[in-house]
C-alpha positions as CSV (number, residue, x, y, z in Angstrom):
1,M,0.4,-7.0,-5.8
2,M,4.1,-7.2,-6.7
3,Y,3.1,-6.4,-10.3
4,Y,1.5,-3.1,-9.3
5,L,4.5,-2.3,-7.0
6,K,6.8,-2.9,-10.1
7,C,4.6,-0.6,-12.2
8,L,4.7,2.1,-9.5
9,V,8.5,1.7,-9.2
10,S,8.9,2.2,-13.1
11,I,6.6,5.1,-13.1
12,V,8.6,6.8,-10.3
13,K,11.9,6.1,-12.0
14,I,10.5,7.9,-15.1
15,I,9.2,10.9,-13.1
16,D,12.0,11.4,-10.7
17,T,14.8,9.2,-9.7
18,Q,15.8,11.0,-6.6
19,K,12.4,10.7,-5.0
20,E,12.2,7.1,-5.9
21,K,13.0,5.8,-2.3
22,E,10.8,8.4,-0.7
23,I,7.8,7.5,-2.7
24,I,8.2,3.8,-2.3
25,Y,8.7,4.2,1.5
26,W,5.5,6.2,1.6
27,F,3.7,3.7,-0.7
28,Q,4.7,0.9,1.7
29,W,3.2,2.5,4.8
30,L,0.0,3.4,2.7
31,V,-0.3,-0.2,1.8
32,I,0.4,-1.3,5.5
33,D,-2.3,1.1,6.8
34,V,-4.9,0.0,4.3
35,L,-4.3,-3.6,5.1
36,C,-4.6,-3.0,8.7
37,R,-7.9,-1.2,8.3
38,I,-9.3,-4.0,6.1
39,I,-8.3,-6.5,8.8
40,H,-9.7,-4.5,11.5
41,F,-12.9,-4.0,9.6
42,F,-13.2,-7.8,9.0
43,R,-12.6,-8.5,12.6
44,I,-15.4,-6.2,13.6
45,L,-17.6,-7.8,10.9
46,C,-16.8,-11.3,12.1
47,S,-17.4,-10.6,15.8
48,N,-20.6,-8.8,15.2
49,P,-22.9,-11.1,13.0
50,F,-26.0,-9.4,12.1
């Protein structure tokens, strides 16, 4: 995970150094959102076995 984040940061630095923090901040929230959805999905899956 950290490897991909480092890659993203380096790509961002190449593209635009000023927007770096904005994109990292946005990416962080995207990751958090995706993780929450996955956890929620597995909770539903575990509580409702077929």
